[in-house]
N, C-alpha and C positions, 0 to 999 in steps of 0.2 A: 504494500500500500504506500503510495506517495502522498505527501502533503505539501502545501504551498507555503513558502516563506515570502511575505510581501513587504516590500520597502515602499515608503511614502511616495517617492518620486519615480523610482526605477522599475516598479512592477513586481511580478511574482517570480519565484524560483521554486521548481519542484525538487523535493529532496526525498531520499530513501531513508525511512526511520531505522532500518536494519543497519545502516552504515553511519548513522547520525552520531556525532560526538561534538564536544566543545570546539575542537579544531575545525570540524566541518562547518560549524556555525560561523566561525571567524573567516574561513575561506569564502563562504557564500556571501558574507557581508563585504569582503574585499572585492569580490567579483561584481558587486553592485556599485562599486566606486568609492567605498569608504575605506581608505587605505590606512589612515592613522587612528585605529580604534583604541579608545581609552577604557571604556566600560560598556557592558551590554546588559540590558534588562529585558525581561519579558513580563507581561501583565496577566494576572489571573484575578478576575473580579475586582478590578480597580486597585489591586495591590501589585506594586512593582517588585520583582524578585531579581536580584543580581545574578547573572549567569557567570560562573567562574570555573565550572568543571563539567565532566561528562554526565554526572548525576542530574545537574540542572538541565542539560541538553535533552536528556531522556524525559525529564518532567515536561519539557516543552512539547515533546511528541504526545504525551498523555493529555496535555491541555488541548492540543490541536484535535486529537481524536474525540475528546469529550465535548468541546465547544464548537468544533468545526474549523477553528482557526486559532492562531496565537499571534498576539501583537508583540513585536520586538522593537526595542528602543536602543539606539546606538549613540553613545557619547563619543565624539571624535573631534580631532583637531583639524585645522585647515592650514594651508600655506600662509605664512606671515607676509610674504612679499606679493603684492598684486602685480599682474602682468601689464606692462605699458607697451602699446604698439602705436605705430604711426599709420594713419589712413592716407588715402590718395590725396587729400587736401593738405597734407603735411601738418595736421593738428595731432596733438597727442591725445590718445584715448585710453582711459583707465578701465581695465577689465577686472571685475571682481566676481569670483565664482561663489563666494559665500559671504554672508554678513556675520557680525558678532552675535552671540546668543546672550540675550538679556533674560535672566531667570528671575528678575525682580517681581515684586508683588503685582504690578500692573502690566506685566509683559505679555500675558495671555499665551504663553508658550504652551502648545498642546490644546488650545481652544478653551472654551468656557464650560467644559463639561465637569462632571463630578471630580472631587479631589481624589488623589490616589495616595496610598501609603507606601513608603519605600522600605523594603526589608533587605538585609544582607550586608 
């Protein structure tokens, strides 16, 4: 049985739970473009669980089987230096691939839904 790992922007990835492990999760995340992974969390009924080992990866499989999917949250860093290119009119254009993450009280990171508790 395969299940889907879904990233917010990049789509879904099918994975084989018989071969699933912590390092498979990290590899799948990197294939989605998140190279500098700092922390990984998965959500079960509005509670975030930190993913740190194979046991947590297998629990993700059980969550996906029971609920039909599993939400994965990736904390990652981005390149510090923005890329500067010159266009045909010889103006400098600043290309930013990511903005900074403000996790303050009014940032609305993750939307205005229910609060979640972080464990781990």
